[in-house]
Structure formats: C-alpha cells, structure tokens
N, C-alpha and C positions, 0 to 999 in steps of 0.2 A: 262090201259092207265095212264101214269104219269100225275098227277095234275100239272097244270102250275100256277105260281103266277099271281095275278091280277095287271095290270099296274096302277100306281098311279101318281098323281102330286108329286112334291117334298115335299109337306106337308103331303103326305100319302093318299089323297083322291082318290077314285077309278075313273078311266077315262072311260067314256061311249063310246066315239068315238074318235079314234086317226087318222081317215082318212079324216074327213070333218070338216072344220071350221064352227063356228056358223055365221049365216048371217041373215039379215033382209029379210026373205023369201028366196026361192030357188035361185033367181037370184039377190038378193040385196047385199048391201055392208056388209062387215064384222063388227062384234061387238067387242068393246073393253072389254066387259064383259067376253069374252071367255078366261078363266083362262089358259087352256091348250095351246092355240095358243100364248098368250102373254108370258107365262112362257117359252115355248119351243123356241120361236124366241129370247127372251132376253138372255136365257142361251147360245144359239148358237152364238150370237154376242160376248159373253164373254168367249168362250171356249179356245181361244188362249191367254195365258199369254205373256207378252213381251219376245221375244227371247233373249238369251244371246247376249251381244254385241260382244263377241268373243267366239269361241268354240260352236257355235250354233248347228252345225250339228254333232250329236253324236250317239253312240250306247253303250250299257252296258250289264253287266252280273254279276251274283253272283258267289262266290267261296270261297276259303279259302287260307290262308297262313299256311304252316306247317314248323316249325322250324327244320332245319336239322343239325345245328352246334351251338355250345355253344358260344354265344356272351355276356354272363353276365360279362366278364371282361370290357365291354365297355358301357353297359346300363343296368339299373334296370327296364326297361319297362316290365310290367308283361306279355304282349303277346309274348315277346321274351325270357321268363325266363327259358325255358327248352326245350331240344330236343324232338321232337314229338308233341309239343303243336300245336293245330290248332286254328286259329281265322278266323271267317267269314269275307269276304270282299265283297265290290261292286266296280267294276272297270268301269269307263266311258272313252271310246275313243272318239276322236273328231277331226275335222279339225278346223283351227283357224279363217281364214279370211272370209269364205263364210257364207251365211245365212242358215237358217234351210232347205231351199229347194235346197241347192247346191248338187253337186255330190261328191261321196266319193273319186274317183281315180284322185285327183288333186294334183298339186305340192304345198304342204303346210305342215308346221309342224303338227304333230298329238299330241293332248292332251292325256295324260296318267295319269288319276286321280284315286287314290285308297283310298277307305274309309275302314279302319280297325275297325270292331265293337269289341273293346276290353272291358274287364271287368272293366277297369279304365276310360271308356268313348271312344268316337269315335276319332280316329286319322286319319286325312286327309293328304295325300301326293299328292300334285298337281304338276305334272310334264309334260314332253313332250317325244317324241321319239328321241330327240336330247339332248346331254348333255350341250348345250350352248344356248344362246338366242341372239337376235339382239342388245339389249341395256343393259346398266348396271345401269341405274338410272330411277326410276319410274316416275320422272317428265316428261320424254320423252314418256311415254307409250301412253297417249291419242293421241299425234301427230303421233306416229308410226302407231297406228291402223287406224287413219283417212287416212293416206297415202296409206294404203293397202285396204281400203274399197272402196265402190262405190263413184265416184266423185260427189259432190253436183250439178254440172251443167250437166254433160253428163249422169250420172246415171250408169256408168260402172266403173270397175277397170281400172285405167289409168296407162300405163307404165311410163309416165312422173312423176306421183306422187310416184309410188313405188320406182323407181330408184333415183329420186331426194332426197327423204328422206335418202336412203342408202348412196348416194354420200356425204351427209352432216353429216353422222354418220359413220366414219371410223371403229368404234368398231363393226359394223355389218358385216365386211368382213368375219369373221370366220363362222358365222351362214349362211351367203349367200353362202359360199362355200359348207357347208353341204347341204343346201336346193337345190342348183342347181346341186349337184352331184347325184350319182346313188341312194342314199337313200332318195331322195326328194319325191318319190312316192312309198310308200310301196305297195306290191301286196295285202296285207290284213292286218287287225289289228293283226292277229295271227302271222304274219311273220315280226314283227318289234320289236326292243328293246324298253324299257322304261327307263326313267331317272327321278330322283327327281330334277335334274338340279341344284337347289340351294344347298348351304351349310347349314347344320343343326348342332345341338349340341346333342351329346349323353353323358350321365352321368351315371357312375356305382354306385353301392351301397356304395362305399367308398368315393364318391364325386369327383372322377377323371373324367375329361371331355376330349372328343375328338370332333373335327370337323368331319363331316361325309357327304359323298355324296352317293346317292342310285343309283344302277344299276339293271335293270331287263332284263336279257338276254333270248331272246325267245328260247324255246326248240324245236320249229318247224323249226328253221333255218331262216336266213335272206333271204327274197325274195322281189325284187323290180321290178318296171316297168320302161321301157324307156318312154320318152315323147310320142312316137308314139303308144306304147302299151296302155298307159294310156288314150290317146285320143280315141282310138278305144273302150276301155272298158267303158268310160263315155258315148259314143254314144249308147252302147248296154245295159248298166245297170248302171244307176246313183246311185243305192243303193248297189253296189257291196260289199263293205266292211261290211256294216251292215248285209246283207244277208249271207255273208260267215261266219261271227261269229255266227249268229243265227243257221244256218243249221249245222255247225260243232258241236255245243253243243247239238242240237236235235238228232244228229246221235251218240252221245256218244264220239265224238272225242274232248275231253276236252283240250283246249289249256292251256299251262303252260309256266311259266317263272321262271328261277332261280334267286333268289334275292341275290345280293351282296352289300357290302358297301366298300367304301374307307374311311380309318380312319387316321386322322392327329392329333397328340397330340397338344393341344392348344398352347403350348409354341413354336411350329414350325411356327405358322402363321406369326408372325412378321418378321421372317427372310427368309421365303420361297421366291423363285425367282419370282413367280407370286403372285398377290394379290389373296389369296384363297377364297375371298368373291366376286370376280368379275364374274358375270354370263356369260360373253363372253369368259371365259377361262375354260379349263379342268385342272385336276390334272393328269399329265402323270402317267401311271400305273407303270412305272419304279421307280417313286418316292414313290408312295403309292399304293401298289398292292391291288387288290380286295380281300375281305374276304367274303366267302359264308355265307349266313344267312339261307335261306330256299327256299321252293318251293311254288310258287303262282299258283293256278289252278282255272280255271273258269269252272263251271259244271252245272250252272242253268241259264236259260234265264228269264228275267222279264216276269211277267204275263201281265203287262200293261205298254206300252212304255211311255205314258204321266206321269203316277203316279210315275214310278220308274226311268226312264231315264231323261225325260224332267224336272221333279221336283227334281231330285237329286241335291244337293248343297254341294260343297266341299270348305272348307276354310283352308288355310295353317296355320291359327291361332288355329286350333283344335289340340292341343298337348296332350300328356299323360305324367305321371311322368316318368322321365328318358330321355325325348326327348324335345328339345327346339329350339329356333331360333338362328340365327347367325347375325352378322352385315351386311350380304349381303343386299345391298340397295334395289335391286329389291324385294327380299323376304320381307323386312321391309314394302315396299309399299303395297305388296299383303296381308300382315297380316290384313290390314284394308280393302282394296278394294274388296276382294272377298266376305267377309261377308256383306259388305254394298250393293254390287250388288244383293245378294240374298234377303236382306231385302226389296229392291225396287222391284225386279222381282217377288218374291214369297210371300213376306209379313214377318212381324216380327216373326210369328209363324211357319216359314218353318222348323225349327228344330224338330217340333213334327210330321211332315209327316213320315210315316213308313220307307221310304228309308233313311231318314236323322236322325231319332231318334236313340238313343243307343239301341243295340240289346242284349248286354251281361250285361247291368247294367241299372239303372234307373236314370234319371236326376232329381236333387233336386235343385231348385233355387227359387228366388222370382219374376221371370218374370210373369206378369199377363196381361190380357186383350189384346187389339190389334185386328186387322181384322182377321177373320177366326179362332178365338179361338174355337176349336171344342171338347175340353175335359172338365173336371170339373172346369177348371180355378183355381185350387188350393183349391176349396171349402172354408171351414171356416178357413183354415190355415193362420197365419199371413204372411204378405209379406214384412217383413223388418228384418234386422239383425244388431246388436245382439238383441235377443228376449228372453223372459222368458217362452216360451210356446212350447218348443220342436222342434223349427225350425232347418233347416240345419246349420251347423257350419263349419268354415274353418279348414284346416288341419295344418296350420303353416309349411307346407313342400313344398317349391317351386318345380315346375315341373323340372326345370333345374337350372344351375348355372347362376349367374349374370355375365355380361361382364364389365370389367373395362374400363372406358372411361376417357378422359381428353381433354382439349382444349376449344376453344370458340364456342358458338352456332352461326353458320353462314352457308352460302351456300358454302360448300367445294367441291373442285374437288377431284376425287378419290385418295386414297393413292397409290403411285407408288412403286412397288418393282423392284428388280434389272433387271429382264427381261420383265417388263411390257411394252408392246406397243400394238397397235391395230392389228398388222399384223403377228407376229411371229408364232402364232399357226395356222392361216389360211395358211401360207406358208408350215408349217409342214404337214398339212392335204393334201394340193395339192401334195406334193412330195411323200406322202404315196400311192397315187393313181397310178395305172399302166397307160401306154400311152393311152389305149383305154378308160379308165375311165376319164382321163384328157380331152380327145377329146370330150366326151359326156358332161362333165361339161362345157367346153368352148362353145359348141354348144347351150346348154341350156341358158347360160348367154347371148350369142350374140343374140339368138332369141328374148329375151325380150328387151335387151339394144338397139338393132337396131331400135326398134319402138319409141325410145325416140326422141322428137323433138328438144331438146336443146343440142347442142354440148358440152356445159359446163358440163352438167350432165354426159355425156359419158366420157369426159376427166377426171373428178374426179374419176369415177368408175375405169377406166383403171389405173389411178395412184394408187388406193388402191390395185388392184390386182398385179400391178408391185411391190409395196412395200412388198407384201407377198412373191412374187417370180418373178423375171424379166421375166422368160419364161411364167408365168401365165399371166402377163399383156400384153406381146407381142402377145400371142395367142388370147386373147380376142380382142385386138385392131384390129388384122388382120381379125378375123372372122366378126366383126361388119362392117368393111369396105367392105368386100366381099358381105355381105348381103345388104348393102346400094348401092352397085355399080349398 
C-alpha cells in the first residue's frame, strides 16, 4: 500500500482532526484557539485575488513558436534568429467585458496574449482577435470600459450606456462593425485569428528599423457562431471555449496558428495615407503584404488554472532586444497600465511566479522585499547600482531605436494623414461582406440599438454607419424602426 503524506497546517504541524472543530464540550461554542479552523477559514476568505478589470474570463495553454522563415533582415531578436528555432510560449485567451463567472460564447472581442519565454527575457505580446480597437487614446479607456460594464444603479450591462459611448466616439465605428459582424462570436478559441493590433518597432542588426503589425492566422480555419447559435451554446455550456481548448490538447489535437507580420519602413510612416499608429485603423495588405514568420503551436494544458492562468500577467512593456514600442497612443498608455494593474492585483513580486518568471534565462535586478517575497530576496547581494561587488550591470545597448520627436508638450489631437477619418475603413469592411453577412450585421446592431431609450443616441449611431456607407446607415435605421414598431 502506498504511504500517504501527513496533512499539516501551513507551518508544517501535523493535523490530528480535519473533520471536527474544537469546542467547549461536545455541544459548546467553538474555540478561537483552534489553529486549523482559524487558518482554514482565513485562507478560504482570501483565496480569490481581485479579478482583472477587463479580460477576467480566460483560458490558457503552453506551447512553442517555431521559426519557419528568415526575418533577420528586419529584427535581431534572438528568438527569431534562425529557421527551425523553437521558443516556449504561454498563450491566454479571454473575453473582455464580462466578469470571471461570465460565459464564453458571447459577442465580445477576445484577448490573445502571448508570452514568449526567450533567452533574452520574456517578451509579451498583448493583442485581440481583431486587428483594431474602439478608441485610439488611452485617456478614454476607463470611460469606455465603464460604459461596457455593469451599470452602478441597475447592476447590469445597459444598452443605453454601451451605445451612448459609441455614439459619442465615432472612431469606434470600425471596431463596432467587426464586433457586430459574423466574427463577433468565435466558435472556439481554436477557430479564430489573433492580432498584435498595435504597431511595434523591429530593428535589425545593422540598426535599420521597421514598424510592424502581428497577425496569427488560425490553421484550424475560421468558425463563428450566429447570435442564435451562441445563445443556445451559452445556455447549454457556459464554459464552452475553455473546455474545447482543454479537451483538444488532451486528445493531442494541438491547435496552431501561422504567425505573420506586416512591415513598414520607418520613413513611410509620415507620408502614409492613414496614421499608421492609429489603433482604429488597419494597414491594407495591398500596401504592406504579410510576411510569414513561424508556426505557433499549443500542446500542453496548465496543471493548475489559478496558478498558471489566473495569475499569469502580461505587460506590453516587456520587450527584448530587437523589438520596441511605437508612438501608438493606446500602446503608450498600456505600457504603464498593464504592469501597474498586475502590481495591484497580484503584488509587486508577481514576476517571480513560475508562469511569469523567465524560463530560458534568469532575471538579475535590484528589486527586493515587498509582499509575498517567496525566494531568498537577493540574499547578501547589494541592491544598488553601480556597485563594486559584482552586481548586475547595464549593457549600454538599447532594445530598439529612439523615435525623433518635436513640438510643444500639450494635449494634442491625433496627427491626421491624407485619408484619415473615422469611417472610411468601416465602410470598406461593410462592402467586403456579402449580402447575407451584411444582413446579419445589421440585425445584430439593430437588436441592441433598438433597446436604447434615447433617440439622440440612435440618431448619432445611424449617422456614423451612414458616414461609413449610406446603405449601411439606411439598413440599420430601417431595422431599428421595424423592431420598435
């Protein structure tokens, strides 16, 4: 018979009875001296860390990226340095607006966050399953999320709030068209694309830079659900996407994505017809075709969801040599916001948790102390720099190139390029859809917009859709009127 370990308290003391609390006699009140009872209840009260403000509902898996094409003319990042090279990854999928207890098959963007465990440190790419977003300035982000979350009075997501914000934010029209279209509800995490969404910088060994956008094309093919199919699935299985991913990997059906990038020479940015750093815009492939990079494969499920999925933390400020940021305003805001959210939610030492710590190298810095410091805390080593005692030193080699800037420090409106407006790409997307897809898009929009109580909100949204394409606006207006009749 296999010997079983002895149950202990968290300090290691053996537990004599885990079934009966200590009491003053068999029928008397319980005793505060019962270490096991107090410790067990106190820990239970603290088992749930604060959930993510956004992207709370998620699933994840481990795998690898294998380089299939030579991209060294564009970046000197070591994990992309040679064909055939493999780098371990952790990928977390998520919905955006709902809470941790929400359902998977809902109409919402999906988070697509990848942590590359490279030999030069962890590189985090924090994206979505759409190439664009609702807003272009991080100053609007808290207001946007407040409008999509539960109303402080009614406690539910209110159509008035959702559509009111979008009606006052015409730049959202492109993403709203994506969200309300056929790809608004993926059939599973395996059957959707991923995008870095933001613009980043790649630099090669000679110091030449390109602006870059990431694309991950699903090898399983795109599959989506209609609103009716999604509603039925939610009623049958609220954990549909998480379970699908877990079961596929357990069966050896390892999902994969082909990784591509779009590359723009830095000198093109100033004269390009769209602002290349505007998160509400795409770069048309006709202008900047996709370049294949590698194959991303997920082949291992987490052993513990809390430790590895719930405590996973991604920050777009985690770059490696050869890759850096761009002047994308939303990216600039996220460079601070993500890390700050993790320091609040998980603590200042969250980077030492196994899922977040480097796997292919070792971190060396002067960070010390703080809540939940669970290693040797640096031991006797000095915690300042420069020092004379063998501590870590700087490389004097920037990760990427600096960006030339000029002008007055002030609150500036976005830089406009020749074809910049809020509606042109939304109109292009609408016209790319076939008649049946357009009809489903209009029905999805009208289903929500018809519930709005303020006619002014409806009128503003119809005007946005009409600015994208007159037929688009007319169809939405007609459908809303019919639903309200």
